[in-house]
N, CA, C and O atoms as a GROMACS GRO file, in nm:
protein
  564
    1MET      N    1   9.736  -3.551   4.324
    1MET     CA    2   9.673  -3.476   4.301
    1MET      C    3   9.718  -3.324   4.282
    1MET      O    4   9.824  -3.271   4.316
    2PHE      N    5   9.603  -3.266   4.215
    2PHE     CA    6   9.696  -3.118   4.203
    2PHE      C    7   9.596  -3.009   4.261
    2PHE      O    8   9.475  -3.029   4.256
    3SER      N    9   9.653  -2.884   4.322
    3SER     CA   10   9.551  -2.822   4.332
    3SER      C   11   9.528  -2.710   4.255
    3SER      O   12   9.620  -2.680   4.180
    4PHE      N   13   9.403  -2.622   4.253
    4PHE     CA   14   9.397  -2.521   4.178
    4PHE      C   15   9.506  -2.452   4.089
    4PHE      O   16   9.514  -2.434   3.968
    5GLU      N   17   9.587  -2.419   4.196
    5GLU     CA   18   9.707  -2.331   4.167
    5GLU      C   19   9.785  -2.417   4.072
    5GLU      O   20   9.813  -2.390   3.956
    6GLU      N   21   9.814  -2.516   4.134
    6GLU     CA   22   9.912  -2.645   4.044
    6GLU      C   23   9.866  -2.635   3.873
    6GLU      O   24   9.927  -2.598   3.772
    7VAL      N   25   9.714  -2.691   3.899
    7VAL     CA   26   9.660  -2.713   3.774
    7VAL      C   27   9.694  -2.540   3.679
    7VAL      O   28   9.756  -2.548   3.573
    8LEU      N   29   9.654  -2.417   3.723
    8LEU     CA   30   9.688  -2.313   3.664
    8LEU      C   31   9.826  -2.322   3.612
    8LEU      O   32   9.845  -2.288   3.496
    9PHE      N   33   9.914  -2.358   3.678
    9PHE     CA   34  10.074  -2.378   3.654
    9PHE      C   35  10.073  -2.477   3.525
    9PHE      O   36  10.110  -2.437   3.415
   10GLU      N   37  10.035  -2.585   3.546
   10GLU     CA   38  10.033  -2.698   3.438
   10GLU      C   39   9.946  -2.637   3.288
   10GLU      O   40   9.985  -2.665   3.174
   11LEU      N   41   9.861  -2.576   3.307
   11LEU     CA   42   9.816  -2.520   3.164
   11LEU      C   43   9.864  -2.347   3.138
   11LEU      O   44   9.797  -2.260   3.082
   12ASP      N   45   9.981  -2.336   3.191
   12ASP     CA   46  10.083  -2.185   3.166
   12ASP      C   47  10.019  -2.078   3.209
   12ASP      O   48  10.059  -1.966   3.178
   13ASN      N   49   9.887  -2.102   3.304
   13ASN     CA   50   9.824  -1.966   3.318
   13ASN      C   51   9.721  -1.892   3.197
   13ASN      O   52   9.706  -1.772   3.174
   14ALA      N   53   9.651  -2.023   3.126
   14ALA     CA   54   9.609  -1.991   3.029
   14ALA      C   55   9.454  -1.933   3.025
   14ALA      O   56   9.390  -1.867   2.943
   15ILE      N   57   9.430  -1.987   3.143
   15ILE     CA   58   9.306  -1.943   3.213
   15ILE      C   59   9.332  -1.898   3.354
   15ILE      O   60   9.427  -1.936   3.423
   16SER      N   61   9.212  -1.791   3.401
   16SER     CA   62   9.218  -1.731   3.529
   16SER      C   63   9.171  -1.825   3.646
   16SER      O   64   9.095  -1.912   3.604
   17LEU      N   65   9.194  -1.831   3.779
   17LEU     CA   66   9.142  -1.921   3.905
   17LEU      C   67   8.988  -1.929   3.850
   17LEU      O   68   8.928  -2.026   3.805
   18LYS      N   69   8.946  -1.806   3.869
   18LYS     CA   70   8.817  -1.782   3.833
   18LYS      C   71   8.762  -1.893   3.737
   18LYS      O   72   8.682  -1.979   3.775
   19THR      N   73   8.815  -1.883   3.600
   19THR     CA   74   8.755  -1.948   3.509
   19THR      C   75   8.799  -2.112   3.563
   19THR      O   76   8.705  -2.188   3.583
   20LEU      N   77   8.924  -2.157   3.583
   20LEU     CA   78   8.911  -2.273   3.642
   20LEU      C   79   8.782  -2.337   3.726
   20LEU      O   80   8.699  -2.424   3.698
   21LYS      N   81   8.806  -2.245   3.854
   21LYS     CA   82   8.646  -2.319   3.924
   21LYS      C   83   8.506  -2.290   3.893
   21LYS      O   84   8.422  -2.338   3.970
   22ASN      N   85   8.467  -2.225   3.799
   22ASN     CA   86   8.349  -2.243   3.706
   22ASN      C   87   8.342  -2.344   3.666
   22ASN      O   88   8.258  -2.433   3.680
   23TRP      N   89   8.489  -2.335   3.580
   23TRP     CA   90   8.466  -2.473   3.485
   23TRP      C   91   8.454  -2.588   3.566
   23TRP      O   92   8.374  -2.678   3.538
   24ALA      N   93   8.526  -2.589   3.661
   24ALA     CA   94   8.539  -2.745   3.759
   24ALA      C   95   8.359  -2.788   3.804
   24ALA      O   96   8.304  -2.898   3.803
   25ASN      N   97   8.306  -2.655   3.839
   25ASN     CA   98   8.189  -2.664   3.906
   25ASN      C   99   8.086  -2.740   3.745
   25ASN      O  100   8.040  -2.852   3.722
   26LYS      N  101   8.088  -2.623   3.674
   26LYS     CA  102   8.015  -2.651   3.524
   26LYS      C  103   8.003  -2.804   3.503
   26LYS      O  104   7.899  -2.869   3.496
   27ILE      N  105   8.181  -2.864   3.490
   27ILE     CA  106   8.202  -3.025   3.429
   27ILE      C  107   8.109  -3.064   3.545
   27ILE      O  108   8.011  -3.115   3.491
   28GLU      N  109   8.096  -3.065   3.649
   28GLU     CA  110   8.033  -3.168   3.731
   28GLU      C  111   7.876  -3.161   3.733
   28GLU      O  112   7.801  -3.246   3.780
   29LYS      N  113   7.840  -3.035   3.670
   29LYS     CA  114   7.707  -3.027   3.644
   29LYS      C  115   7.670  -3.078   3.487
   29LYS      O  116   7.551  -3.102   3.469
   30LEU      N  117   7.758  -3.097   3.376
   30LEU     CA  118   7.717  -3.123   3.285
   30LEU      C  119   7.758  -3.257   3.225
   30LEU      O  120   7.742  -3.303   3.112
   31THR      N  121   7.812  -3.301   3.324
   31THR     CA  122   7.889  -3.480   3.303
   31THR      C  123   7.889  -3.568   3.430
   31THR      O  124   7.864  -3.523   3.542
   32ASP      N  125   7.918  -3.691   3.403
   32ASP     CA  126   7.938  -3.758   3.528
   32ASP      C  127   8.046  -3.739   3.651
   32ASP      O  128   8.062  -3.758   3.771
   33VAL      N  129   8.110  -3.684   3.523
   33VAL     CA  130   8.256  -3.635   3.664
   33VAL      C  131   8.225  -3.580   3.782
   33VAL      O  132   8.136  -3.494   3.784
   34ARG      N  133   8.281  -3.613   3.884
   34ARG     CA  134   8.292  -3.578   4.023
   34ARG      C  135   8.418  -3.544   4.095
   34ARG      O  136   8.474  -3.630   4.163
   35PHE      N  137   8.474  -3.395   4.081
   35PHE     CA  138   8.600  -3.403   4.105
   35PHE      C  139   8.618  -3.473   4.285
   35PHE      O  140   8.516  -3.498   4.350
   36VAL      N  141   8.765  -3.496   4.344
   36VAL     CA  142   8.794  -3.532   4.477
   36VAL      C  143   8.813  -3.419   4.552
   36VAL      O  144   8.893  -3.329   4.528
   37ARG      N  145   8.750  -3.425   4.628
   37ARG     CA  146   8.738  -3.305   4.763
   37ARG      C  147   8.800  -3.351   4.876
   37ARG      O  148   8.764  -3.445   4.948
   38GLN      N  149   8.943  -3.244   4.895
   38GLN     CA  150   8.986  -3.276   5.018
   38GLN      C  151   8.971  -3.188   5.159
   38GLN      O  152   8.919  -3.082   5.125
   39TYR      N  153   8.987  -3.187   5.264
   39TYR     CA  154   8.926  -3.108   5.344
   39TYR      C  155   9.034  -3.063   5.434
   39TYR      O  156   9.141  -3.125   5.440
   40ALA      N  157   9.008  -2.950   5.509
   40ALA     CA  158   9.115  -2.874   5.591
   40ALA      C  159   9.040  -2.803   5.663
   40ALA      O  160   8.918  -2.806   5.653
   41LYS      N  161   9.104  -2.729   5.744
   41LYS     CA  162   9.077  -2.630   5.852
   41LYS      C  163   9.096  -2.500   5.864
   41LYS      O  164   9.217  -2.480   5.876
   42ASN      N  165   9.034  -2.397   5.867
   42ASN     CA  166   9.082  -2.277   5.858
   42ASN      C  167   9.119  -2.192   5.962
   42ASN      O  168   9.088  -2.252   6.064
   43LYS      N  169   9.179  -2.061   5.998
   43LYS     CA  170   9.218  -2.059   6.128
   43LYS      C  171   9.141  -2.029   6.244
   43LYS      O  172   9.175  -2.010   6.361
   44GLN      N  173   9.021  -2.031   6.185
   44GLN     CA  174   8.914  -2.054   6.298
   44GLN      C  175   8.880  -2.169   6.317
   44GLN      O  176   8.788  -2.186   6.398
   45GLY      N  177   8.926  -2.256   6.268
   45GLY     CA  178   8.907  -2.413   6.302
   45GLY      C  179   8.783  -2.490   6.243
   45GLY      O  180   8.731  -2.598   6.268
   46ARG      N  181   8.757  -2.381   6.150
   46ARG     CA  182   8.635  -2.437   6.091
   46ARG      C  183   8.694  -2.544   5.942
   46ARG      O  184   8.805  -2.539   5.891
   47ASN      N  185   8.602  -2.615   5.910
   47ASN     CA  186   8.604  -2.730   5.816
   47ASN      C  187   8.588  -2.641   5.692
   47ASN      O  188   8.505  -2.550   5.690
   48TYR      N  189   8.673  -2.670   5.585
   48TYR     CA  190   8.601  -2.635   5.466
   48TYR      C  191   8.673  -2.769   5.353
   48TYR      O  192   8.766  -2.840   5.390
   49SER      N  193   8.620  -2.778   5.241
   49SER     CA  194   8.635  -2.870   5.173
   49SER      C  195   8.707  -2.791   5.016
   49SER      O  196   8.653  -2.683   4.995
   50TYR      N  197   8.796  -2.822   4.929
   50TYR     CA  198   8.864  -2.801   4.806
   50TYR      C  199   8.898  -2.880   4.709
   50TYR      O  200   8.963  -2.980   4.738
   51LYS      N  201   8.861  -2.853   4.569
   51LYS     CA  202   8.876  -2.993   4.458
   51LYS      C  203   9.036  -2.964   4.460
   51LYS      O  204   9.106  -2.865   4.477
   52VAL      N  205   9.060  -3.111   4.434
   52VAL     CA  206   9.186  -3.181   4.336
   52VAL      C  207   9.153  -3.231   4.261
   52VAL      O  208   9.052  -3.295   4.234
   53PHE      N  209   9.289  -3.194   4.189
   53PHE     CA  210   9.266  -3.285   4.007
   53PHE      C  211   9.347  -3.410   4.013
   53PHE      O  212   9.418  -3.432   4.111
   54SER      N  213   9.340  -3.471   3.939
   54SER     CA  214   9.400  -3.639   3.903
   54SER      C  215   9.485  -3.535   3.782
   54SER      O  216   9.443  -3.437   3.719
   55VAL      N  217   9.651  -3.619   3.780
   55VAL     CA  218   9.716  -3.643   3.658
   55VAL      C  219   9.571  -3.641   3.523
   55VAL      O  220   9.565  -3.539   3.453
   56GLU      N  221   9.511  -3.705   3.508
   56GLU     CA  222   9.433  -3.739   3.387
   56GLU      C  223   9.288  -3.651   3.372
   56GLU      O  224   9.202  -3.664   3.284
   57GLN      N  225   9.291  -3.544   3.503
   57GLN     CA  226   9.180  -3.468   3.449
   57GLN      C  227   9.263  -3.328   3.434
   57GLN      O  228   9.193  -3.243   3.379
   58VAL      N  229   9.371  -3.290   3.463
   58VAL     CA  230   9.479  -3.208   3.427
   58VAL      C  231   9.500  -3.205   3.316
   58VAL      O  232   9.510  -3.092   3.267
   59GLU      N  233   9.516  -3.320   3.226
   59GLU     CA  234   9.540  -3.345   3.057
   59GLU      C  235   9.365  -3.327   3.013
   59GLU      O  236   9.357  -3.263   2.908
   60GLN      N  237   9.310  -3.344   3.035
   60GLN     CA  238   9.161  -3.324   3.012
   60GLN      C  239   9.144  -3.153   3.014
   60GLN      O  240   9.100  -3.093   2.916
   61LEU      N  241   9.189  -3.079   3.147
   61LEU     CA  242   9.137  -2.960   3.111
   61LEU      C  243   9.233  -2.902   3.030
   61LEU      O  244   9.207  -2.790   2.986
   62LYS      N  245   9.385  -2.976   2.990
   62LYS     CA  246   9.438  -2.926   2.898
   62LYS      C  247   9.382  -2.905   2.743
   62LYS      O  248   9.394  -2.800   2.679
   63GLN      N  249   9.317  -3.028   2.696
   63GLN     CA  250   9.242  -3.029   2.615
   63GLN      C  251   9.113  -2.930   2.590
   63GLN      O  252   9.083  -2.866   2.490
   64LEU      N  253   9.058  -2.939   2.698
   64LEU     CA  254   8.963  -2.840   2.718
   64LEU      C  255   9.007  -2.683   2.666
   64LEU      O  256   8.967  -2.623   2.566
   65VAL      N  257   9.099  -2.643   2.766
   65VAL     CA  258   9.153  -2.502   2.662
   65VAL      C  259   9.214  -2.533   2.530
   65VAL      O  260   9.276  -2.430   2.504
   66GLN      N  261   9.230  -2.606   2.445
   66GLN     CA  262   9.278  -2.602   2.347
   66GLN      C  263   9.166  -2.627   2.266
   66GLN      O  264   9.191  -2.602   2.149
   67LEU      N  265   9.032  -2.673   2.288
   67LEU     CA  266   8.884  -2.654   2.238
   67LEU      C  267   8.886  -2.543   2.199
   67LEU      O  268   8.900  -2.492   2.088
   68ARG      N  269   8.862  -2.484   2.350
   68ARG     CA  270   8.867  -2.341   2.336
   68ARG      C  271   8.895  -2.245   2.248
   68ARG      O  272   8.820  -2.166   2.192
   69LYS      N  273   9.035  -2.264   2.240
   69LYS     CA  274   9.138  -2.182   2.156
   69LYS      C  275   9.073  -2.202   2.015
   69LYS      O  276   9.066  -2.097   1.950
   70GLN      N  277   9.030  -2.301   1.962
   70GLN     CA  278   8.920  -2.338   1.847
   70GLN      C  279   8.805  -2.288   1.829
   70GLN      O  280   8.738  -2.310   1.728
   71ASN      N  281   8.773  -2.224   1.916
   71ASN     CA  282   8.612  -2.140   1.940
   71ASN      C  283   8.506  -2.289   1.968
   71ASN      O  284   8.393  -2.288   1.918
   72VAL      N  285   8.536  -2.369   2.021
   72VAL     CA  286   8.409  -2.455   2.031
   72VAL      C  287   8.368  -2.412   2.140
   72VAL      O  288   8.426  -2.348   2.228
   73PRO      N  289   8.228  -2.463   2.129
   73PRO     CA  290   8.176  -2.393   2.234
   73PRO      C  291   8.171  -2.478   2.381
   73PRO      O  292   8.163  -2.601   2.394
   74LEU      N  293   8.179  -2.371   2.489
   74LEU     CA  294   8.223  -2.475   2.634
   74LEU      C  295   8.148  -2.597   2.689
   74LEU      O  296   8.185  -2.691   2.760
   75ASP      N  297   8.011  -2.562   2.626
   75ASP     CA  298   7.927  -2.692   2.729
   75ASP      C  299   8.002  -2.811   2.594
   75ASP      O  300   8.079  -2.906   2.609
   76GLN      N  301   7.966  -2.777   2.523
   76GLN     CA  302   8.006  -2.914   2.400
   76GLN      C  303   8.145  -2.920   2.452
   76GLN      O  304   8.168  -3.014   2.528
   77ALA      N  305   8.242  -2.840   2.428
   77ALA     CA  306   8.381  -2.903   2.444
   77ALA      C  307   8.382  -2.997   2.610
   77ALA      O  308   8.434  -3.108   2.621
   78MET      N  309   8.343  -2.953   2.678
   78MET     CA  310   8.332  -3.022   2.801
   78MET      C  311   8.261  -3.139   2.815
   78MET      O  312   8.300  -3.220   2.899
   79ILE      N  313   8.164  -3.163   2.747
   79ILE     CA  314   8.085  -3.331   2.716
   79ILE      C  315   8.202  -3.390   2.638
   79ILE      O  316   8.233  -3.508   2.658
   80GLU      N  317   8.277  -3.307   2.540
   80GLU     CA  318   8.314  -3.414   2.424
   80GLU      C  319   8.477  -3.433   2.538
   80GLU      O  320   8.553  -3.522   2.500
   81VAL      N  321   8.504  -3.383   2.617
   81VAL     CA  322   8.670  -3.446   2.652
   81VAL      C  323   8.612  -3.506   2.810
   81VAL      O  324   8.696  -3.584   2.854
   82PHE      N  325   8.533  -3.496   2.872
   82PHE     CA  326   8.467  -3.550   3.021
   82PHE      C  327   8.400  -3.637   3.049
   82PHE      O  328   8.397  -3.727   3.132
   83MET      N  329   8.321  -3.588   2.938
   83MET     CA  330   8.199  -3.751   2.947
   83MET      C  331   8.230  -3.862   2.926
   83MET      O  332   8.314  -3.902   2.845
   84SER      N  333   8.135  -3.950   3.028
   84SER     CA  334   8.244  -4.093   3.001
   84SER      C  335   8.166  -4.143   2.884
   84SER      O  336   8.072  -4.066   2.860
   85ALA      N  337   8.171  -4.245   2.802
   85ALA     CA  338   8.111  -4.310   2.690
   85ALA      C  339   7.974  -4.348   2.755
   85ALA      O  340   7.865  -4.302   2.720
   86GLU      N  341   7.995  -4.434   2.850
   86GLU     CA  342   7.817  -4.454   2.892
   86GLU      C  343   7.758  -4.341   2.919
   86GLU      O  344   7.642  -4.342   2.878
   87GLU      N  345   7.790  -4.243   2.972
   87GLU     CA  346   7.694  -4.093   2.976
   87GLU      C  347   7.680  -4.081   2.829
   87GLU      O  348   7.572  -4.104   2.774
   88LYS      N  349   7.742  -4.060   2.790
   88LYS     CA  350   7.747  -4.031   2.612
   88LYS      C  351   7.642  -4.085   2.552
   88LYS      O  352   7.561  -4.014   2.493
   89GLU      N  353   7.631  -4.200   2.560
   89GLU     CA  354   7.545  -4.312   2.544
   89GLU      C  355   7.418  -4.289   2.613
   89GLU      O  356   7.317  -4.281   2.543
   90ARG      N  357   7.410  -4.278   2.731
   90ARG     CA  358   7.305  -4.266   2.808
   90ARG      C  359   7.260  -4.139   2.776
   90ARG      O  360   7.138  -4.148   2.769
   91GLN      N  361   7.296  -4.021   2.752
   91GLN     CA  362   7.293  -3.896   2.695
   91GLN      C  363   7.175  -3.879   2.579
   91GLN      O  364   7.074  -3.809   2.578
   92GLN      N  365   7.238  -3.987   2.469
   92GLN     CA  366   7.202  -4.026   2.359
   92GLN      C  367   7.065  -4.079   2.346
   92GLN      O  368   6.977  -4.035   2.272
   93VAL      N  369   7.057  -4.176   2.423
   93VAL     CA  370   6.896  -4.242   2.439
   93VAL      C  371   6.825  -4.150   2.503
   93VAL      O  372   6.709  -4.146   2.462
   94ILE      N  373   6.858  -4.044   2.622
   94ILE     CA  374   6.728  -3.968   2.645
   94ILE      C  375   6.711  -3.905   2.507
   94ILE      O  376   6.614  -3.927   2.434
   95THR      N  377   6.820  -3.820   2.476
   95THR     CA  378   6.752  -3.739   2.331
   95THR      C  379   6.667  -3.779   2.257
   95THR      O  380   6.580  -3.701   2.220
   96ILE      N  381   6.666  -3.906   2.215
   96ILE     CA  382   6.602  -3.978   2.120
   96ILE      C  383   6.460  -3.987   2.146
   96ILE      O  384   6.361  -3.957   2.079
   97ALA      N  385   6.481  -4.053   2.301
   97ALA     CA  386   6.332  -4.062   2.395
   97ALA      C  387   6.241  -3.909   2.361
   97ALA      O  388   6.126  -3.894   2.318
   98LYS      N  389   6.363  -3.789   2.407
   98LYS     CA  390   6.230  -3.689   2.409
   98LYS      C  391   6.184  -3.650   2.249
   98LYS      O  392   6.074  -3.617   2.203
   99ILE      N  393   6.319  -3.671   2.185
   99ILE     CA  394   6.223  -3.648   1.997
   99ILE      C  395   6.113  -3.726   1.998
   99ILE      O  396   6.000  -3.685   1.971
  100ASP      N  397   6.140  -3.842   2.030
  100ASP     CA  398   6.016  -3.955   2.014
  100ASP      C  399   5.904  -3.895   2.099
  100ASP      O  400   5.803  -3.879   2.031
  101PHE      N  401   5.888  -3.856   2.235
  101PHE     CA  402   5.785  -3.822   2.281
  101PHE      C  403   5.723  -3.697   2.209
  101PHE      O  404   5.606  -3.703   2.173
  102GLU      N  405   5.816  -3.552   2.181
  102GLU     CA  406   5.791  -3.441   2.102
  102GLU      C  407   5.672  -3.526   2.006
  102GLU      O  408   5.550  -3.537   2.018
  103GLU      N  409   5.767  -3.575   1.910
  103GLU     CA  410   5.675  -3.656   1.795
  103GLU      C  411   5.535  -3.718   1.780
  103GLU      O  412   5.454  -3.700   1.689
  104ASN      N  413   5.520  -3.840   1.957
  104ASN     CA  414   5.420  -3.876   1.985
  104ASN      C  415   5.297  -3.755   2.039
  104ASN      O  416   5.175  -3.773   2.036
  105LYS      N  417   5.375  -3.621   2.092
  105LYS     CA  418   5.254  -3.564   2.169
  105LYS      C  419   5.198  -3.480   2.034
  105LYS      O  420   5.081  -3.442   2.025
  106ALA      N  421   5.294  -3.460   1.939
  106ALA     CA  422   5.248  -3.375   1.833
  106ALA      C  423   5.110  -3.461   1.759
  106ALA      O  424   5.005  -3.408   1.722
  107THR      N  425   5.145  -3.604   1.752
  107THR     CA  426   5.030  -3.707   1.691
  107THR      C  427   4.926  -3.731   1.754
  107THR      O  428   4.828  -3.772   1.692
  108VAL      N  429   4.923  -3.715   1.875
  108VAL     CA  430   4.827  -3.708   1.985
  108VAL      C  431   4.737  -3.577   1.948
  108VAL      O  432   4.616  -3.590   1.933
  109LYS      N  433   4.790  -3.471   1.936
  109LYS     CA  434   4.760  -3.353   1.966
  109LYS      C  435   4.660  -3.364   1.782
  109LYS      O  436   4.541  -3.335   1.773
  110GLU      N  437   4.711  -3.392   1.709
  110GLU     CA  438   4.685  -3.422   1.570
  110GLU      C  439   4.559  -3.490   1.563
  110GLU      O  440   4.462  -3.434   1.513
  111LEU      N  441   4.553  -3.618   1.614
  111LEU     CA  442   4.449  -3.670   1.633
  111LEU      C  443   4.327  -3.619   1.720
  111LEU      O  444   4.212  -3.647   1.686
  112ILE      N  445   4.354  -3.541   1.837
  112ILE     CA  446   4.278  -3.509   1.889
  112ILE      C  447   4.187  -3.428   1.819
  112ILE      O  448   4.067  -3.457   1.819
  113ASP      N  449   4.242  -3.305   1.744
  113ASP     CA  450   4.198  -3.212   1.642
  113ASP      C  451   4.093  -3.309   1.549
  113ASP      O  452   3.975  -3.280   1.526
  114LEU      N  453   4.150  -3.406   1.511
  114LEU     CA  454   4.053  -3.482   1.382
  114LEU      C  455   3.907  -3.558   1.482
  114LEU      O  456   3.791  -3.564   1.440
  115VAL      N  457   3.941  -3.592   1.574
  115VAL     CA  458   3.843  -3.612   1.637
  115VAL      C  459   3.744  -3.532   1.671
  115VAL      O  460   3.624  -3.559   1.670
  116LYS      N  461   3.815  -3.399   1.712
  116LYS     CA  462   3.673  -3.268   1.770
  116LYS      C  463   3.641  -3.256   1.620
  116LYS      O  464   3.520  -3.269   1.606
  117ASP      N  465   3.681  -3.243   1.546
  117ASP     CA  466   3.594  -3.198   1.354
  117ASP      C  467   3.514  -3.321   1.322
  117ASP      O  468   3.415  -3.311   1.250
  118VAL      N  469   3.552  -3.442   1.375
  118VAL     CA  470   3.475  -3.564   1.343
  118VAL      C  471   3.329  -3.540   1.402
  118VAL      O  472   3.220  -3.543   1.344
  119LEU      N  473   3.359  -3.516   1.531
  119LEU     CA  474   3.218  -3.505   1.622
  119LEU      C  475   3.166  -3.363   1.584
  119LEU      O  476   3.044  -3.365   1.569
  120SER      N  477   3.212  -3.265   1.569
  120SER     CA  478   3.194  -3.147   1.506
  120SER      C  479   3.080  -3.160   1.382
  120SER      O  480   2.981  -3.092   1.357
  121ASP      N  481   3.138  -3.281   1.312
  121ASP     CA  482   3.049  -3.327   1.175
  121ASP      C  483   2.969  -3.393   1.207
  121ASP      O  484   2.858  -3.378   1.157
  122ASN      N  485   2.984  -3.461   1.274
  122ASN     CA  486   2.870  -3.613   1.334
  122ASN      C  487   2.742  -3.533   1.401
  122ASN      O  488   2.628  -3.572   1.374
  123ALA      N  489   2.767  -3.391   1.510
  123ALA     CA  490   2.671  -3.302   1.570
  123ALA      C  491   2.610  -3.272   1.451
  123ALA      O  492   2.513  -3.343   1.428
  124GLU      N  493   2.648  -3.153   1.329
  124GLU     CA  494   2.616  -3.157   1.206
  124GLU      C  495   2.512  -3.219   1.126
  124GLU      O  496   2.413  -3.163   1.079
  125ILE      N  497   2.545  -3.337   1.118
  125ILE     CA  498   2.490  -3.488   1.057
  125ILE      C  499   2.357  -3.516   1.150
  125ILE      O  500   2.250  -3.562   1.111
  126LYS      N  501   2.376  -3.496   1.220
  126LYS     CA  502   2.233  -3.543   1.290
  126LYS      C  503   2.171  -3.390   1.341
  126LYS      O  504   2.074  -3.391   1.417
  127LYS      N  505   2.202  -3.323   1.318
  127LYS     CA  506   2.094  -3.216   1.332
  127LYS      C  507   2.013  -3.196   1.139
  127LYS      O  508   1.893  -3.175   1.118
  128ARG      N  509   2.077  -3.205   1.075
  128ARG     CA  510   2.004  -3.230   0.930
  128ARG      C  511   1.922  -3.315   0.935
  128ARG      O  512   1.810  -3.290   0.891
  129LEU      N  513   1.951  -3.442   0.988
  129LEU     CA  514   1.889  -3.549   0.966
  129LEU      C  515   1.732  -3.561   1.067
  129LEU      O  516   1.627  -3.617   1.034
  130LYS      N  517   1.760  -3.494   1.186
  130LYS     CA  518   1.655  -3.430   1.264
  130LYS      C  519   1.554  -3.346   1.133
  130LYS      O  520   1.454  -3.393   1.080
  131VAL      N  521   1.625  -3.194   1.101
  131VAL     CA  522   1.524  -3.167   1.015
  131VAL      C  523   1.448  -3.192   0.912
  131VAL      O  524   1.345  -3.138   0.871
  132LEU      N  525   1.556  -3.343   0.851
  132LEU     CA  526   1.502  -3.419   0.720
  132LEU      C  527   1.389  -3.546   0.826
  132LEU      O  528   1.287  -3.575   0.763
  133GLU      N  529   1.392  -3.577   0.889
  133GLU     CA  530   1.268  -3.661   0.946
  133GLU      C  531   1.148  -3.553   0.968
  133GLU      O  532   1.037  -3.579   0.921
  134MET      N  533   1.169  -3.432   1.039
  134MET     CA  534   1.062  -3.358   1.083
  134MET      C  535   0.996  -3.313   0.938
  134MET      O  536   0.873  -3.302   0.930
  135LYS      N  537   1.069  -3.290   0.837
  135LYS     CA  538   1.002  -3.242   0.704
  135LYS      C  539   0.960  -3.341   0.658
  135LYS      O  540   0.859  -3.325   0.588
  136GLN      N  541   1.015  -3.496   0.673
  136GLN     CA  542   0.928  -3.599   0.656
  136GLN      C  543   0.778  -3.639   0.716
  136GLN      O  544   0.678  -3.676   0.654
  137GLY      N  545   0.795  -3.619   0.848
  137GLY     CA  546   0.686  -3.627   0.908
  137GLY      C  547   0.595  -3.548   0.886
  137GLY      O  548   0.483  -3.600   0.887
  138MET      N  549   0.602  -3.372   0.853
  138MET     CA  550   0.501  -3.314   0.829
  138MET      C  551   0.443  -3.371   0.668
  138MET      O  552   0.321  -3.388   0.656
  139THR      N  553   0.507  -3.391   0.586
  139THR     CA  554   0.438  -3.437   0.446
  139THR      C  555   0.390  -3.526   0.467
  139THR      O  556   0.302  -3.542   0.383
  140ARG      N  557   0.394  -3.645   0.572
  140ARG     CA  558   0.343  -3.776   0.550
  140ARG      C  559   0.154  -3.728   0.637
  140ARG      O  560   0.060  -3.806   0.642
  141GLU      N  561   0.153  -3.591   0.689
  141GLU     CA  562   0.069  -3.578   0.759
  141GLU      C  563  -0.074  -3.569   0.642
  141GLU      O  564  -0.188  -3.554   0.685
   0.00000   0.00000   0.00000
């Protein structure tokens, strides 16, 4: 397992420590990857945790650095490199479901507008019918 400092050395210091820490947090938020945490005690005797990286994850971080050098957007690069195939498929299904939902929502809104128009037209026709019935009632008398 590699510490942050060892990962930076493996990356030839291509990024800063702060960037690596931010990336690690963002990778965990965007993807299904969870980095291993190890625990230690500080001088005051309090426990703290820190992330460590596997050889595979260090290689993935190298790929991420290369993609960033090619100006690939960070989120896209992280998803491409770190997200598992199953999670990518799951995200694709979610995206399709969201699109379908939005389309259905728009269709329902259109239908509601059409129903409102029909009800308005129906009310207008009823008014005209009453007026005609009243006129016919007057002419019969």
